[in-house]
VOPA-454066 format. One record per residue (C-alpha): residue in one letter; chain; x, y, z. Coordinates in steps of 0.5 Angstrom, whole numbers, plus 500, padded with zeros to 3 digits. Each point is the difference from the previous one (the first is absolute). Layout:
N
+------+-----+-----+-----+-----+
: type : mol :  xx :  yy :  zz :
+------+-----+-----+-----+-----+
:    A :   A :   X :   Y :   Z :
...
+------+-----+-----+-----+-----+
//
This chain:
516
+------+-----+-----+-----+-----+
: type : mol :  xx :  yy :  zz :
+------+-----+-----+-----+-----+
:    M :   A : 313 : 876 : 617 :
:    K :   A : 503 : 503 : 506 :
:    R :   A : 507 : 499 : 503 :
:    V :   A : 501 : 500 : 508 :
:    A :   A : 506 : 500 : 503 :
:    L :   A : 501 : 497 : 507 :
:    I :   A : 506 : 501 : 505 :
:    D :   A : 502 : 496 : 506 :
:    L :   A : 505 : 504 : 504 :
:    G :   A : 503 : 494 : 505 :
:    S :   A : 506 : 501 : 505 :
:    N :   A : 505 : 497 : 495 :
:    S :   A : 498 : 501 : 493 :
:    V :   A : 495 : 504 : 496 :
:    R :   A : 495 : 496 : 495 :
:    F :   A : 497 : 504 : 494 :
:    V :   A : 495 : 496 : 495 :
:    I :   A : 495 : 503 : 495 :
:    S :   A : 494 : 496 : 498 :
:    E :   A : 496 : 501 : 494 :
:    I :   A : 492 : 499 : 500 :
:    T :   A : 497 : 500 : 493 :
:    D :   A : 493 : 502 : 499 :
:    S :   A : 498 : 493 : 500 :
:    G :   A : 502 : 499 : 507 :
:    S :   A : 506 : 496 : 499 :
:    Y :   A : 507 : 502 : 503 :
:    R :   A : 507 : 499 : 499 :
:    L :   A : 507 : 502 : 503 :
:    V :   A : 503 : 505 : 496 :
:    Y :   A : 506 : 502 : 504 :
:    Q :   A : 504 : 498 : 506 :
:    Q :   A : 506 : 503 : 504 :
:    K :   A : 503 : 498 : 507 :
:    E :   A : 505 : 504 : 503 :
:    S :   A : 504 : 499 : 507 :
:    I :   A : 500 : 506 : 504 :
:    R :   A : 501 : 498 : 507 :
:    L :   A : 495 : 505 : 503 :
:    S :   A : 500 : 497 : 507 :
:    E :   A : 508 : 500 : 500 :
:    G :   A : 502 : 503 : 506 :
:    M :   A : 493 : 502 : 503 :
:    W :   A : 499 : 495 : 506 :
:    T :   A : 505 : 504 : 505 :
:    H :   A : 495 : 506 : 500 :
:    Q :   A : 494 : 497 : 496 :
:    M :   A : 501 : 505 : 495 :
:    L :   A : 501 : 500 : 492 :
:    T :   A : 507 : 503 : 499 :
:    K :   A : 502 : 505 : 495 :
:    P :   A : 504 : 496 : 495 :
:    A :   A : 495 : 495 : 500 :
:    M :   A : 494 : 505 : 499 :
:    D :   A : 504 : 503 : 494 :
:    R :   A : 502 : 493 : 497 :
:    A :   A : 492 : 499 : 500 :
:    I :   A : 498 : 507 : 497 :
:    K :   A : 505 : 499 : 495 :
:    T :   A : 497 : 494 : 498 :
:    L :   A : 493 : 502 : 500 :
:    K :   A : 501 : 506 : 496 :
:    S :   A : 503 : 495 : 495 :
:    L :   A : 494 : 496 : 500 :
:    S :   A : 495 : 506 : 500 :
:    H :   A : 503 : 502 : 494 :
:    M :   A : 500 : 493 : 497 :
:    A :   A : 492 : 500 : 501 :
:    R :   A : 499 : 506 : 497 :
:    D :   A : 504 : 498 : 494 :
:    M :   A : 496 : 493 : 499 :
:    G :   A : 493 : 504 : 500 :
:    V :   A : 498 : 498 : 507 :
:    T :   A : 494 : 503 : 502 :
:    E :   A : 499 : 498 : 507 :
:    I :   A : 506 : 499 : 506 :
:    Q :   A : 500 : 497 : 506 :
:    G :   A : 505 : 499 : 505 :
:    I :   A : 501 : 496 : 507 :
:    A :   A : 505 : 500 : 505 :
:    T :   A : 501 : 494 : 505 :
:    A :   A : 504 : 499 : 507 :
:    A :   A : 505 : 505 : 499 :
:    V :   A : 496 : 506 : 499 :
:    R :   A : 494 : 497 : 504 :
:    L :   A : 505 : 499 : 507 :
:    A :   A : 504 : 507 : 498 :
:    T :   A : 499 : 506 : 505 :
:    N :   A : 501 : 504 : 494 :
:    G :   A : 496 : 496 : 495 :
:    N :   A : 495 : 505 : 499 :
:    S :   A : 504 : 505 : 498 :
:    F :   A : 504 : 496 : 495 :
:    I :   A : 493 : 498 : 497 :
:    R :   A : 499 : 508 : 499 :
:    R :   A : 507 : 501 : 497 :
:    V :   A : 499 : 494 : 495 :
:    Y :   A : 493 : 503 : 498 :
:    A :   A : 504 : 507 : 499 :
:    E :   A : 506 : 498 : 496 :
:    T :   A : 497 : 494 : 496 :
:    G :   A : 492 : 501 : 500 :
:    I :   A : 499 : 493 : 502 :
:    P :   A : 495 : 499 : 505 :
:    L :   A : 503 : 496 : 505 :
:    R :   A : 496 : 497 : 506 :
:    A :   A : 503 : 496 : 506 :
:    I :   A : 496 : 493 : 501 :
:    S :   A : 499 : 497 : 506 :
:    G :   A : 502 : 493 : 501 :
:    E :   A : 493 : 497 : 500 :
:    E :   A : 499 : 503 : 493 :
:    E :   A : 507 : 498 : 498 :
:    A :   A : 498 : 493 : 502 :
:    Y :   A : 493 : 500 : 496 :
:    L :   A : 503 : 503 : 494 :
:    G :   A : 505 : 494 : 500 :
:    F :   A : 495 : 495 : 501 :
:    L :   A : 496 : 503 : 494 :
:    G :   A : 506 : 499 : 496 :
:    V :   A : 501 : 493 : 502 :
:    V :   A : 493 : 498 : 500 :
:    N :   A : 498 : 502 : 493 :
:    T :   A : 507 : 497 : 497 :
:    I :   A : 501 : 493 : 504 :
:    G :   A : 494 : 495 : 500 :
:    L :   A : 500 : 498 : 507 :
:    D :   A : 494 : 501 : 505 :
:    D :   A : 504 : 499 : 507 :
:    F :   A : 507 : 502 : 501 :
:    I :   A : 505 : 505 : 504 :
:    V :   A : 503 : 506 : 496 :
:    F :   A : 506 : 504 : 502 :
:    D :   A : 502 : 506 : 497 :
:    L :   A : 507 : 501 : 502 :
:    G :   A : 503 : 507 : 499 :
:    G :   A : 506 : 504 : 503 :
:    A :   A : 497 : 503 : 506 :
:    S :   A : 494 : 495 : 502 :
:    I :   A : 497 : 494 : 498 :
:    E :   A : 492 : 499 : 499 :
:    I :   A : 497 : 493 : 501 :
:    S :   A : 493 : 498 : 499 :
:    L :   A : 496 : 494 : 501 :
:    I :   A : 495 : 499 : 494 :
:    E :   A : 494 : 495 : 500 :
:    N :   A : 495 : 499 : 495 :
:    R :   A : 504 : 505 : 496 :
:    Q :   A : 498 : 505 : 505 :
:    L :   A : 505 : 504 : 505 :
:    K :   A : 498 : 498 : 507 :
:    K :   A : 506 : 503 : 504 :
:    S :   A : 507 : 504 : 498 :
:    V :   A : 505 : 503 : 504 :
:    S :   A : 506 : 504 : 498 :
:    L :   A : 506 : 499 : 504 :
:    P :   A : 506 : 505 : 501 :
:    M :   A : 505 : 495 : 497 :
:    G :   A : 503 : 501 : 493 :
:    A :   A : 506 : 498 : 496 :
:    L :   A : 503 : 507 : 500 :
:    V :   A : 498 : 501 : 507 :
:    M :   A : 503 : 494 : 503 :
:    T :   A : 506 : 501 : 497 :
:    G :   A : 501 : 507 : 502 :
:    Q :   A : 498 : 498 : 507 :
:    F :   A : 504 : 494 : 501 :
:    K :   A : 506 : 500 : 496 :
:    L :   A : 506 : 504 : 501 :
:    G :   A : 505 : 498 : 495 :
:    H :   A : 499 : 497 : 493 :
:    E :   A : 499 : 493 : 502 :
:    F :   A : 495 : 498 : 506 :
:    T :   A : 504 : 497 : 506 :
:    K :   A : 498 : 494 : 504 :
:    T :   A : 497 : 504 : 505 :
:    E :   A : 497 : 505 : 496 :
:    Y :   A : 496 : 495 : 496 :
:    E :   A : 498 : 497 : 506 :
:    A :   A : 497 : 506 : 503 :
:    M :   A : 496 : 502 : 493 :
:    V :   A : 497 : 493 : 500 :
:    D :   A : 498 : 500 : 508 :
:    H :   A : 497 : 507 : 498 :
:    I :   A : 496 : 497 : 494 :
:    Q :   A : 498 : 494 : 504 :
:    S :   A : 497 : 505 : 505 :
:    L :   A : 496 : 504 : 496 :
:    L :   A : 497 : 494 : 496 :
:    K :   A : 498 : 496 : 507 :
:    R :   A : 496 : 506 : 501 :
:    E :   A : 495 : 498 : 494 :
:    N :   A : 497 : 493 : 503 :
:    W :   A : 496 : 500 : 494 :
:    L :   A : 506 : 498 : 496 :
:    K :   A : 503 : 495 : 504 :
:    D :   A : 500 : 493 : 496 :
:    A :   A : 495 : 502 : 495 :
:    K :   A : 502 : 495 : 495 :
:    L :   A : 497 : 504 : 494 :
:    P :   A : 503 : 502 : 494 :
:    L :   A : 505 : 506 : 501 :
:    I :   A : 500 : 505 : 494 :
:    G :   A : 506 : 505 : 500 :
:    I :   A : 500 : 507 : 497 :
:    G :   A : 506 : 505 : 500 :
:    G :   A : 507 : 500 : 497 :
:    T :   A : 503 : 495 : 505 :
:    A :   A : 495 : 495 : 498 :
:    R :   A : 501 : 501 : 493 :
:    N :   A : 508 : 500 : 501 :
:    I :   A : 499 : 493 : 503 :
:    A :   A : 496 : 498 : 494 :
:    K :   A : 505 : 502 : 495 :
:    M :   A : 506 : 497 : 503 :
:    D :   A : 496 : 493 : 500 :
:    Q :   A : 498 : 501 : 493 :
:    R :   A : 507 : 502 : 498 :
:    E :   A : 503 : 494 : 503 :
:    K :   A : 494 : 495 : 497 :
:    N :   A : 501 : 504 : 493 :
:    Y :   A : 492 : 501 : 501 :
:    P :   A : 498 : 501 : 492 :
:    I :   A : 494 : 505 : 502 :
:    P :   A : 503 : 507 : 502 :
:    K :   A : 494 : 501 : 504 :
:    L :   A : 500 : 501 : 508 :
:    H :   A : 492 : 500 : 501 :
:    N :   A : 497 : 494 : 503 :
:    Y :   A : 507 : 497 : 501 :
:    K :   A : 501 : 495 : 505 :
:    V :   A : 506 : 499 : 505 :
:    K :   A : 501 : 494 : 505 :
:    K :   A : 502 : 502 : 507 :
:    T :   A : 506 : 495 : 499 :
:    T :   A : 502 : 504 : 494 :
:    I :   A : 499 : 507 : 504 :
:    E :   A : 505 : 497 : 505 :
:    A :   A : 505 : 498 : 496 :
:    L :   A : 500 : 506 : 496 :
:    F :   A : 500 : 504 : 507 :
:    Q :   A : 506 : 496 : 502 :
:    R :   A : 504 : 502 : 493 :
:    V :   A : 498 : 507 : 501 :
:    K :   A : 502 : 501 : 507 :
:    E :   A : 507 : 496 : 499 :
:    T :   A : 502 : 504 : 494 :
:    P :   A : 503 : 507 : 502 :
:    W :   A : 497 : 506 : 498 :
:    E :   A : 504 : 502 : 494 :
:    E :   A : 499 : 493 : 497 :
:    R :   A : 493 : 500 : 502 :
:    K :   A : 499 : 505 : 494 :
:    K :   A : 502 : 495 : 495 :
:    I :   A : 495 : 494 : 502 :
:    P :   A : 495 : 499 : 494 :
:    G :   A : 493 : 503 : 501 :
:    L :   A : 502 : 504 : 506 :
:    S :   A : 500 : 507 : 499 :
:    S :   A : 506 : 504 : 501 :
:    E :   A : 497 : 506 : 503 :
:    R :   A : 496 : 495 : 505 :
:    A :   A : 507 : 496 : 502 :
:    D :   A : 501 : 504 : 507 :
:    I :   A : 493 : 499 : 502 :
:    I :   A : 498 : 493 : 498 :
:    V :   A : 502 : 496 : 506 :
:    A :   A : 495 : 504 : 504 :
:    G :   A : 495 : 499 : 495 :
:    M :   A : 501 : 493 : 499 :
:    A :   A : 500 : 499 : 508 :
:    I :   A : 493 : 503 : 501 :
:    I :   A : 497 : 496 : 495 :
:    R :   A : 504 : 494 : 503 :
:    E :   A : 497 : 501 : 507 :
:    L :   A : 493 : 501 : 497 :
:    M :   A : 500 : 494 : 496 :
:    E :   A : 502 : 496 : 507 :
:    Y :   A : 495 : 504 : 504 :
:    T :   A : 494 : 498 : 495 :
:    K :   A : 503 : 493 : 498 :
:    A :   A : 500 : 502 : 493 :
:    S :   A : 503 : 495 : 495 :
:    S :   A : 501 : 504 : 495 :
:    M :   A : 499 : 507 : 497 :
:    I :   A : 496 : 503 : 494 :
:    V :   A : 503 : 506 : 497 :
:    S :   A : 496 : 505 : 498 :
:    G :   A : 502 : 505 : 495 :
:    C :   A : 494 : 504 : 501 :
:    G :   A : 499 : 504 : 507 :
:    L :   A : 498 : 507 : 502 :
:    R :   A : 500 : 504 : 493 :
:    E :   A : 496 : 494 : 497 :
:    G :   A : 495 : 501 : 506 :
:    L :   A : 500 : 507 : 499 :
:    F :   A : 498 : 499 : 493 :
:    F :   A : 495 : 495 : 501 :
:    Q :   A : 497 : 505 : 505 :
:    Y :   A : 500 : 505 : 495 :
:    Y :   A : 497 : 496 : 495 :
:    G :   A : 495 : 497 : 504 :
:    Q :   A : 497 : 507 : 502 :
:    H :   A : 501 : 503 : 493 :
:    Y :   A : 498 : 494 : 495 :
:    D :   A : 494 : 497 : 504 :
:    G :   A : 496 : 496 : 496 :
:    Q :   A : 506 : 496 : 496 :
:    E :   A : 499 : 492 : 501 :
:    F :   A : 502 : 497 : 506 :
:    L :   A : 502 : 507 : 504 :
:    Q :   A : 497 : 502 : 506 :
:    K :   A : 500 : 507 : 503 :
:    T :   A : 505 : 498 : 505 :
:    G :   A : 505 : 498 : 495 :
:    I :   A : 500 : 493 : 501 :
:    I :   A : 499 : 496 : 494 :
:    D :   A : 496 : 494 : 500 :
:    D :   A : 503 : 496 : 495 :
:    I :   A : 507 : 502 : 499 :
:    V :   A : 502 : 495 : 494 :
:    T :   A : 494 : 502 : 496 :
:    H :   A : 501 : 507 : 501 :
:    S :   A : 507 : 500 : 499 :
:    T :   A : 499 : 496 : 493 :
:    L :   A : 495 : 505 : 498 :
:    N :   A : 504 : 506 : 501 :
:    I :   A : 506 : 497 : 496 :
:    L :   A : 495 : 498 : 495 :
:    R :   A : 497 : 507 : 500 :
:    S :   A : 507 : 503 : 500 :
:    F :   A : 502 : 497 : 494 :
:    T :   A : 495 : 498 : 496 :
:    P :   A : 493 : 504 : 502 :
:    H :   A : 497 : 498 : 493 :
:    D :   A : 501 : 493 : 501 :
:    V :   A : 496 : 499 : 507 :
:    D :   A : 494 : 498 : 498 :
:    H :   A : 503 : 494 : 495 :
:    S :   A : 504 : 498 : 506 :
:    L :   A : 495 : 500 : 505 :
:    Y :   A : 496 : 496 : 495 :
:    I :   A : 506 : 495 : 499 :
:    A :   A : 500 : 499 : 507 :
:    K :   A : 493 : 498 : 501 :
:    L :   A : 500 : 495 : 494 :
:    A :   A : 507 : 497 : 503 :
:    K :   A : 497 : 499 : 507 :
:    Q :   A : 494 : 497 : 497 :
:    I :   A : 504 : 495 : 496 :
:    Y :   A : 504 : 498 : 506 :
:    K :   A : 494 : 499 : 504 :
:    Q :   A : 497 : 495 : 495 :
:    W :   A : 507 : 497 : 499 :
:    K :   A : 501 : 499 : 507 :
:    E :   A : 501 : 493 : 500 :
:    L :   A : 506 : 501 : 495 :
:    M :   A : 503 : 506 : 504 :
:    P :   A : 504 : 501 : 506 :
:    E :   A : 496 : 503 : 505 :
:    G :   A : 501 : 505 : 506 :
:    E :   A : 497 : 507 : 501 :
:    R :   A : 507 : 503 : 499 :
:    L :   A : 500 : 497 : 493 :
:    K :   A : 494 : 503 : 498 :
:    L :   A : 502 : 507 : 502 :
:    I :   A : 507 : 498 : 496 :
:    L :   A : 496 : 499 : 494 :
:    K :   A : 496 : 506 : 501 :
:    V :   A : 506 : 504 : 500 :
:    A :   A : 503 : 497 : 494 :
:    S :   A : 493 : 501 : 496 :
:    L :   A : 500 : 507 : 502 :
:    L :   A : 507 : 502 : 498 :
:    H :   A : 501 : 495 : 494 :
:    D :   A : 500 : 505 : 495 :
:    L :   A : 505 : 505 : 504 :
:    G :   A : 506 : 499 : 496 :
:    K :   A : 497 : 503 : 493 :
:    Q :   A : 502 : 506 : 503 :
:    I :   A : 507 : 498 : 498 :
:    N :   A : 499 : 496 : 494 :
:    Y :   A : 494 : 496 : 497 :
:    Y :   A : 504 : 495 : 497 :
:    S :   A : 504 : 498 : 506 :
:    H :   A : 495 : 502 : 505 :
:    A :   A : 499 : 493 : 504 :
:    R :   A : 507 : 501 : 503 :
:    H :   A : 499 : 507 : 501 :
:    S :   A : 494 : 499 : 504 :
:    A :   A : 504 : 495 : 504 :
:    Y :   A : 505 : 505 : 502 :
:    M :   A : 495 : 506 : 501 :
:    I :   A : 496 : 496 : 505 :
:    I :   A : 506 : 497 : 504 :
:    N :   A : 503 : 507 : 501 :
:    S :   A : 493 : 504 : 501 :
:    N :   A : 497 : 502 : 507 :
:    L :   A : 496 : 494 : 501 :
:    Y :   A : 498 : 500 : 507 :
:    G :   A : 497 : 494 : 504 :
:    L :   A : 504 : 495 : 496 :
:    S :   A : 507 : 497 : 502 :
:    H :   A : 505 : 500 : 495 :
:    R :   A : 499 : 493 : 498 :
:    E :   A : 493 : 501 : 499 :
:    Q :   A : 501 : 507 : 496 :
:    L :   A : 505 : 495 : 496 :
:    L :   A : 495 : 495 : 499 :
:    S :   A : 495 : 505 : 497 :
:    A :   A : 505 : 503 : 495 :
:    F :   A : 502 : 493 : 497 :
:    I :   A : 493 : 498 : 500 :
:    A :   A : 498 : 507 : 496 :
:    S :   A : 506 : 498 : 495 :
:    Y :   A : 499 : 493 : 499 :
:    S :   A : 493 : 501 : 498 :
:    H :   A : 503 : 504 : 494 :
:    G :   A : 504 : 495 : 498 :
:    A :   A : 506 : 501 : 504 :
:    N :   A : 503 : 493 : 500 :
:    S :   A : 504 : 496 : 506 :
:    K :   A : 507 : 502 : 497 :
:    F :   A : 497 : 507 : 502 :
:    I :   A : 499 : 498 : 508 :
:    K :   A : 507 : 496 : 500 :
:    Q :   A : 504 : 506 : 497 :
:    S :   A : 497 : 505 : 505 :
:    P :   A : 504 : 503 : 505 :
:    Y :   A : 494 : 499 : 505 :
:    L :   A : 500 : 492 : 500 :
:    S :   A : 503 : 499 : 507 :
:    L :   A : 494 : 503 : 503 :
:    L :   A : 496 : 495 : 497 :
:    K :   A : 498 : 494 : 505 :
:    E :   A : 499 : 492 : 497 :
:    G :   A : 494 : 500 : 497 :
:    D :   A : 499 : 507 : 498 :
:    R :   A : 502 : 499 : 492 :
:    E :   A : 494 : 495 : 500 :
:    I :   A : 495 : 505 : 503 :
:    I :   A : 502 : 506 : 495 :
:    Q :   A : 499 : 495 : 494 :
:    K :   A : 493 : 498 : 503 :
:    L :   A : 498 : 507 : 502 :
:    S :   A : 502 : 503 : 494 :
:    F :   A : 495 : 496 : 496 :
:    P :   A : 493 : 503 : 503 :
:    L :   A : 504 : 507 : 498 :
:    A :   A : 502 : 498 : 493 :
:    I :   A : 493 : 497 : 498 :
:    A :   A : 497 : 507 : 503 :
:    E :   A : 504 : 504 : 496 :
:    A :   A : 498 : 496 : 494 :
:    L :   A : 493 : 501 : 501 :
:    E :   A : 501 : 507 : 501 :
:    E :   A : 504 : 500 : 493 :
:    S :   A : 496 : 506 : 497 :
:    H :   A : 500 : 504 : 507 :
:    E :   A : 492 : 501 : 499 :
:    R :   A : 498 : 496 : 506 :
:    T :   A : 496 : 495 : 496 :
:    I :   A : 499 : 494 : 505 :
:    Y :   A : 493 : 499 : 503 :
:    S :   A : 502 : 494 : 504 :
:    I :   A : 505 : 494 : 500 :
:    Q :   A : 498 : 493 : 503 :
:    S :   A : 506 : 495 : 500 :
:    H :   A : 499 : 492 : 501 :
:    I :   A : 507 : 496 : 502 :
:    R :   A : 500 : 493 : 497 :
:    D :   A : 505 : 495 : 500 :
:    R :   A : 503 : 502 : 494 :
:    Q :   A : 497 : 506 : 498 :
:    I :   A : 498 : 507 : 502 :
:    D :   A : 493 : 503 : 497 :
:    M :   A : 499 : 507 : 501 :
:    Y :   A : 493 : 503 : 498 :
:    V :   A : 501 : 507 : 498 :
:    E :   A : 494 : 505 : 499 :
:    V :   A : 502 : 506 : 496 :
:    K :   A : 496 : 506 : 497 :
:    T :   A : 501 : 499 : 493 :
:    L :   A : 504 : 495 : 495 :
:    N :   A : 504 : 506 : 497 :
:    Y :   A : 505 : 499 : 506 :
:    I :   A : 501 : 492 : 500 :
:    P :   A : 505 : 499 : 494 :
:    M :   A : 505 : 505 : 504 :
:    M :   A : 499 : 496 : 507 :
:    E :   A : 500 : 494 : 496 :
:    M :   A : 507 : 502 : 497 :
:    A :   A : 503 : 502 : 507 :
:    I :   A : 497 : 494 : 504 :
:    E :   A : 503 : 495 : 494 :
:    K :   A : 507 : 502 : 503 :
:    L :   A : 498 : 498 : 507 :
:    K :   A : 498 : 493 : 498 :
:    K :   A : 507 : 496 : 500 :
:    Q :   A : 502 : 504 : 506 :
:    C :   A : 493 : 497 : 503 :
:    K :   A : 501 : 493 : 498 :
:    K :   A : 508 : 500 : 503 :
:    E :   A : 498 : 503 : 506 :
:    F :   A : 493 : 497 : 502 :
:    K :   A : 500 : 494 : 496 :
:    R :   A : 494 : 502 : 497 :
:    E :   A : 497 : 502 : 493 :
:    L :   A : 497 : 507 : 500 :
:    V :   A : 493 : 501 : 497 :
:    I :   A : 496 : 506 : 499 :
:    H :   A : 493 : 500 : 499 :
:    W :   A : 498 : 507 : 497 :
:    K :   A : 493 : 503 : 502 :
:    V :   A : 497 : 507 : 497 :
:    R :   A : 495 : 503 : 505 :
+------+-----+-----+-----+-----+
//
């Protein structure tokens, strides 16, 4: 096992994460810290980092270096973005950082910054074609993704901190100042013809994008405390922007969901996003909680742990849903991986054979697969109530490639297969995220998983084959097993499901056993 620390020194803040990688190759975040240091503050007049800003950064980096040592970090990597990259004294600052903190910091180009942001998104959000932007304090990186490949990117020298410092003189933007800033933003965007009217999904990385999502979630009393893969409509962003713009700076700090330390630069940040949405004709923004730091991790992981399932040396994961699900499984229940894979295989077979009784769709197959792999996760908390604990852990785990609703469906399917009743769903704080018909989907999709669990009651992987025949009033399942010894145990488990089958599918469930 090893622990790797990654530091992202931005123009506005520094972010520090520690990830733990086990001998099996599973990984998890074990520590995260963010500090606002305003490194680019005051640098634009002479294009130099100021002494107060550098001192603030050094003080914070010393603390992070100490934390890394205390937490057993074996390797540390640090990158710096636009402020250090553009400053004439950037290289001398990097040398000072190493001398005083021991952190090997390097300034990355705009192209590398865009690529790392792309890796963070493409490995955690299940889209093939999209535009992604990473809005920082001093710059914005914008990339065009086609078929999960980075086709074009640009780094533009406009960020929330820079635009604020360049165009706003007082606490608030005057009408003239705001219009001058918007003209400047538009002039920079118009140079990039490849972005005009792209009409592709727009994915946003960075503090401004996250704060937009937080404000929207607080207004809607959104039940899941998760920003990643959260969608905000353009009309909603417009309404939030008008509210932020019209609220005085001191009062703005009190807006629910808006970070008080970002209150003075949020107008510029939202103006940039607003103009980008207008230029690309995007109807909504999907917020990514994963970006540069996650991209740096995936790049590191791809280079050092090549050979793990679904991972290429490029750091691009082929199947992000399966990869993230197996990563969770290996992290929490490494001893149960083979059992869970076997359950998922049986559930898939039964779902396919019961096709005429099942809700159909490729996404539903994927949702069932996730539920099957993670159905026993809750046993890590309490065996006797593990159905509800499994649901909670699935909802709150870093499952990538699924929407919030799809993750919720997986969680309920897993819990329902363990006997959680409709009351459990009705009382769930997440109920508002379900669509009409979702509860029927949960009930039906949970049944192949429940039967698979019953057939694997012994944890011995004894099933050779399953054949199902659906008739008007009966479902016949022909099950071939290794030995008679396991049949009584499986029969007891299946007996409990027969009443549910009759209620759900209006058919008797009959099992025909055969020993090979």
